[in-house]
N, C-alpha and C positions, 0 to 999 in steps of 0.2 A: 751638795750630794754627800750623803752619809755612807760610811763604809758598811759592808755587809756584816751580819752577825757572825760570830765565830761558830763554826760547826764542830761540835765535840762529840766523840763517840758515846753512845748510850749503852747502859748495861742493864741486864735483867731480861728475862724471857718475854715480858710484855712489850718490849721494844722490837721484837723480831717478827717478821711476816710469817704466816703459817708455813711450816716446813723449812724455815730459814735457819741461819746459824750465826754465831758470832763472827765466824770467818767471812761470811757473806756480807754482814753489816760492816765489818772493817774494810772489806774490798770496796764496798759502795762508797764509804767515806773517803777512802784514798782516791777513788775516781773523781769524786767531787773536788777534792783539793787539787788534783792534777789538772783538771779541766777548768778550774776557776779563772776568770779574767782578772781577779784581784790577786795581788801578791800575798801569799800566806807563808809566814816564817815563824818557826818556833825557836826558843832559846832556853837555856838553863838559867837558874837564878844568878849564876856568875856572869851572865851576859853572852855566853858562847852560843853561837848559832848551831842548832841541831837538825833543822830541816828547812827545805828551800824548794818551793814549787816552781813549775815552768814560768808562771806569770811573774814571779820574783826575778827570774833570770832575764826575762824580757824588759822588765822595768828598770832594774839596777845594772844590768850588763854583766854580772858575775854568774858563772856556771855554779851548779851545786858543788862540784868538786873543788872549786876555788874558794868558796865562801864558808862551807860547813866546817866548823872547828875554829872559825875566826870570831873575834869579838863583834857584837852588834854595833859597837862604836865606830867600826869601819864605815858604816853607812851614815853616821851622824856627824854633821859639821861640829867642829870643836866648840864653838860658842853655844851649842845646844846640848852638850854632854850632860848638863844638869837635868835635862828632861828624862834621860834614861835612869838616873839615880832615883828620881821621884817615882818613876813607873815601877821600878823593882821594889821599892819600899811598899807601895800600895799592893802589888801582887803578893808579896810575902804576907801582907795582912789579910789576904783573901779577897781583896776588893776588885771589882771590875772597873777598868778604866774606860770612861765614856769616850766616844769618838772625839778626836781633836785634830786640828789642822796644824801641819808643821812642814819643815823642809828637810829633805834628806839628800845625800850625795851619791851619784852614780859612779860606776867604775871609771868613766872617762873624766870625772871631776866636775861634771855639770850638776846643777842643783835641780830638784824636782819638787813641786808642791804636792803634798799628800794629805789625805784624810786617813787617820789611823785608829783602829780599834784594838785594844789589848785585853786579853782574858787570861786568867790563870790556867795552867795545865796541872791536873791532879792524878795521883795514883788511884787505883780502885779504893784504897782505904781513906781517900780524901786528902792525903798529904800533898802539898803544893811542891812541885818539882821544877816548874819553869813557867813560861808564858808563851802564848800564841798571839801573833800580830797579823792583822789584815790591813793592808795598805792599798789605797785606791788613788790613782793619779787624778788630781784635780787641776792640772795645769791649764787645760782648755777653759774651764770655768773661771779660773783666776784671770786668764787673758781677757775673757769677755767682760768680767767685772771691771778690769782696768780700762778696757775700751769704753765702757759705759761711763766710767768716772771721767775719762778724757772728754767724752761727748758732753757731759754735764758741765764741765769746766769751760768748754768751747761756748756753749749756750750762755753761760753766765757772763763770759767776757764779751760776747756779741751784744748781750743786753746792756752791759755796761757801756759799750761803745755807742749803742743806740741812744741811751739816756744822755750821754755827754754831748753827742753831736746834734741830737734832735732838739735839745732844750736850749741851744745856743745859736745865735746868729752872728757872732763875731768870728770872722774868717780865721784870724790868727789863733784864737783859742781852739777852734775846731780842728785845724790841721795839726796843732801840737798834741791834742788829745788823740787823734787818729794815729799819729806817729808813735806815741808812747804805747798805745794799746796794741798796735800791729807788731811793734818790735817785741813786746812781751809775748804775744801769742805765737810769733814765729820762732822764738828762741834765738833770735839774732843777737850778735854782740852789740851791734849798733844799727840804727835805722835812720833814714832821712826822707823827708817829703819835700821835693822841689815842685813849686806850683807857680802858675802864672796869675798875675793880678793886673787890673786896669786902673790907671789913675783917673782923675776927674776929666782929663782931656781925651781919654780913650786910649792912651798909650799903654803898651804892655811891658811889664818888667817881671823879673822872677825873684821870689823869696824862697826861703827854706826853713824847715824846722828839723831838729835833731833829737835823737834819743839814744842813750847809752854811751855818748861820747861828748866831751866839751866842745863848745862852739868853735873855739880857736883851732880845733883839729881839722876843721873843714874850711874855715874862712880864708886861710892863706892860699887855698887852691882855687878859689872862685867857684862859680856855679858850673855844673857839668855842661860840656859842649856836645853838640850832636855828633859824637863819634860813632863808629860802627857798633859799639856795645850799647850806648845810650840812645841812639837815634830811634830804634824800634819802639821804645817806651814812650818817648816824647811825641811820636807819631800816632800812638794809640794802637799799634799793630798787634799787641797781645803781651802776655806775660813771658818773661825770660827767667828760667830757673836753671842754674848750673851747679853741679857738685864741685867743680873747680873751674872758675871763670878763666884762669890762666891757660887752660887747655882749649878754650873756645876759639875757633878760627877767626872770629872778629876781634879778638883781644890783641892789643899792641900794634894795631895797624895805623894809628893816628899820631901825627906829630903834635907837640914836640917830645912828649914823654914816652910814647910807644909802650903804654901800659900805665901802671899806677905811678904817680909822681913820687919822687924821693921824699920819705917822711910821712907818706900817706898811711892811714890806718890799714893794716893788712886785711885784704879781702880774698878769701878762697871760695867758700860757698857764697853764691850770689843769687839774689831774687829781686826782680824788678816788675812792678805791676802798674800799668797806666791807670789814671783816674780820669774817667770819661764822662762828660756831661750828658744829660738827656738829649741835648741837641746834637751830640756826636763830637763836640769840641773836646780836645784834650786839656783838662784842667791842670794836670801835672803828673808826677810819678812818685810812687813809693819805692824806695830802694833799701835793701837789707844786705848786710854782710856778716860773715863769720870767718874767723881765722883758721877754722878746721874744715876739711872737705866733707861733702855729703850731709850737711846739716839741715837742709830744707827738703821735706818730702812733698809728695803730691797732695797729701792731706793739708799740710801747712799752706801750700800754694792756694788751694781752694778757700781756706780760711781767710787768708790775706785778701784774696779777690772779693770775698764777701764784705770785708771791712772797707775795701776800696769803693765798692758800690755804695755803701753807706756814706762814705766821705763825699762821693760825687753828688748824692742827693742833698746832703747838708751844705756843701759848697754852693750848689745851685741855689738853695734857699738863701744862703748868706749873700750871694751875688744879687739875688732878687731884692733882698733887703737893702743892699747898698744902692742898687738902681733906684729904689723908691726914695732913698735919702737924697740922692742927686736930683731926682725929679722934683722933690719938695723944694730944694734950694733954687731950682731953675723956674719952677712954676708955683709960686706961693698961693696962687688963687685956685689951683686944681685940688682943693681939699676933698671933694667927693671922689675924684679918681684915686687919690691917695688912700682913702679909707677902703675902697674896693681892693686896691692892691695889697694893703696890709691884711685885710680879711682873707684874701686868697693865700697870702704867704702863711698866715697862721694855720689855715686849713691844711696846707701842704706839709707843714712841720708836724701837725698832729697825725696826718696819714703816714708820714715817714716813721714816726715813733711807733705807730700801730703795726706797720709792716714788720719791723725788726723785733719789737717786743713780743709780738705774737709767737715768734720762733723761740724766744727765751723765757716766756712768762712762767714756765713751771719751775725755773730755778730761783724765782724771786717770790716765794710764797708769803713773805712778810708784807708784800704790797697791800694797800687797803682793798677791802672786798669790792668797793664800788669801781675801782680801776680794773680789777681782774675780770669783773663781770662783762665789761665791754669787749674783752678779748676771748671770752669763753668759747665761742663757736669755732674760731680758727684754731685755738689751742686743741679743741677736741679733734678736729680734722687732722692736725699734725700729730697728735698723740696716737691716733689710730695708725697712721702711716709709720710712726716710729716703733710702735709695737710690732708691726709686721717685719720691719727692717731688723729689729733686735732679734726676733725669732730666726732670722736668716743670717745672723752675725754680720749685718751690714754688707751683705753681698747682693747678688741678683735676687729679685723677687718676681713673683707671678704678676703680670699686668692685670689679669682677670681678678685675682684676689685683692690687689691693691684698689682696683676700681670698685669692686664690691664693697670693700670696707669704707671707701670714700663716700659712696652713695647710701650707706646703711642708715645714717641718721635721717636722710630725706625720705627714704623708702619707709622707714618706721613712722615718720610723720604723715606721709601720704601713701598708705599701703596700696600696692597694685598699680600705681600711676607711673612707675619708672620701669622701662624695659632695657636690659643691657645684654649685649651679645658680642662675641668676637673670639678669635682664636687665642689659645694660650701662648704667651710670649714672656720672655725674661727681660726685666728692666734693671739697670744699675740703680743703686740707692738714690743718687742725686736726682735722676729723672723720675723715679717712682714718687719722690716727694713733690716734684712738679705736678705730676698727674693728680695727686691728692689735693694739692692747693688749688689747681685749676678747677677740678670738679666741685670742690667746696664753694668757690666763688660763683660758678655757674648755678649750682643748686640753691645757694642763698638768694641769688637774684631771681631765680624761678619762683621761689616761695614768696618773696616780697612783691614781685611785679609781674611775673610771667605765668607759665602754664600751670604751676603748682599753687598759685595764689587763690584760685577758685576751686570749684568742686568737680570740674569735668576735664581739665587739661591733662595732657600726658607728656612725658619726656622719653625719647628714644635715644639710647646711647649705643653706638656701634664703633668697633675699632678693628683695624686690620694691619697686617704687616705688608708693606710694599717695598720693593727693591728700587732704589734710585741711585744711579752712578755706582752700581755694585756694592751698595750698602743698604742694609735693612733699616727701615724707618717705621715708627709707629704712627699711624694716622687715626685719630679719634674724632668721631663726628657726633655732635650734640644737637638734637633737633627737638624743639618744643612745638606743640600744637594744641589747639582747643582752649587756649587761655584768652585773656583780654587782647584786643588789637595792639600791635606793637608799633612803636615809632622810634626812630633813632634818637638817642639822647643828644642834648645840645652840646655836651662836652664829654670827653673820655673820663670814665670813673677810675677810682683807685684800682679796683679789681682788674679791669682791662689793662691798665698800664702795667700792673704787676705781672700779669700773664705774659704780655708781649715782651717785657724786659727779661723776665726769667727764662722764657723759651729762647730768646735770642742768645742769651748767655750759654745755652746748651746746644746751639746750632739748629734751633727749631723756629717755628712760627705759629702765630695764632691769628685766625681770620674769623671775625665776628660779623654776622649779617643780621640786621634787624628787619626781618621779613614781617609783613602784616600778620601772617598766620602764626608766627612764633619765632623766637630767637634761634638762629642756627650758628653754631660755632665749630670750626675745624682746627684741631691742634695737630701739629706735625713736628716730629723731632726724631733724632737717631735712636734706634732701639738698643 
């Protein structure tokens, strides 16, 4: 956002309206300055402030009476005083200073990001007597830029996690990579992953990986017991996030330590996320600590939960690999069965990589074109959804607008074949992304195999807001008709598994029916 141009009084009769006067022109200019939303300040060549409009008072906190007659350096942080010297030199030379971005200090001491334009002020004879500055607050834009940068970094890290855990079938390497990445993403001082493994006899025992602290800092305390604090995580009951775990009513209730053992690394901020298998079994738990309070936000919690979901899939695949190894040792003659198992395992690993890399593909443009092309469709769908969310500063978005954007590519491909209707409703960002991903999967399947694969089929998309247990829920109904006859697939595909798991994570559900006349899908989740 660029600052407005400086408004300077004009001279000469050709600048006056018919019947006008210099007085009227000056009054008009003064009104514009007084009513401007931008701070307009003038100063002499000595840097002393000579005028100060109401917008400047609102922006900096000083009244005109307080600041006029003071040095402009009052508003400039000491480390930026050289900016003013350079500006004065250019003004004296009669040069216009192009808009630039900088930081200035308010009366209360806080700093504000500004875009500033500086122009010389002249007498009628052309002599330069000072400068006029227009300052525009760009703090909101800077905040948005920072948020987008954080989001890009999150996607880059998620892609990194996906690559590491999806390209490996060694359980120990997987959990160490997950622990390191999640600790870095969360900003924790230290993190640990306690996980359950089975030996060749089927007996269960627990191992752990660490990040941010030496192994000896944990080993002398043994593995965590199912105390009141740890038990919910090992039972898979959900995430626990505390700004100060010492204030949690569950803390300190268990013997013999009644809190942290003597010599334990200090933990104030606490975050624990269960890692749960596709089957519902708890594979382990990710635990993070920081010695300062309030270090883990809701955003961090969601990010670590995403990593935990990746870890669960990768560990399931690693367990599947290990099960195959044991099966080979026990049944040397079952080679055919082994090959089928390994093929399915490789297929699942590729699907896992595709699911996560689709979210982060834009941050890795250096990847070979052949690899990117296979992800292009999902990237486009997510890109459309992210565009809308960015426009809304990652707040709530219109369900209708999100659905329209998600269906746009398919409607363009098959014009007039998709009908969509429903009331306007607001969705939070995370659920809006779910809608986009779900509709992309359904649309892709319809084009490949369903109603949109031929010339006559149609799709009807309807949604409504229903109240269940005093809470609004969005219920979206997808109905195909007029396409090829439909039969239920022999196994659940990636798209269906993705929808069901993602919706469950948001407290929702997906019901897919393979009716002969066309696929019918109902999505339901909190609005």
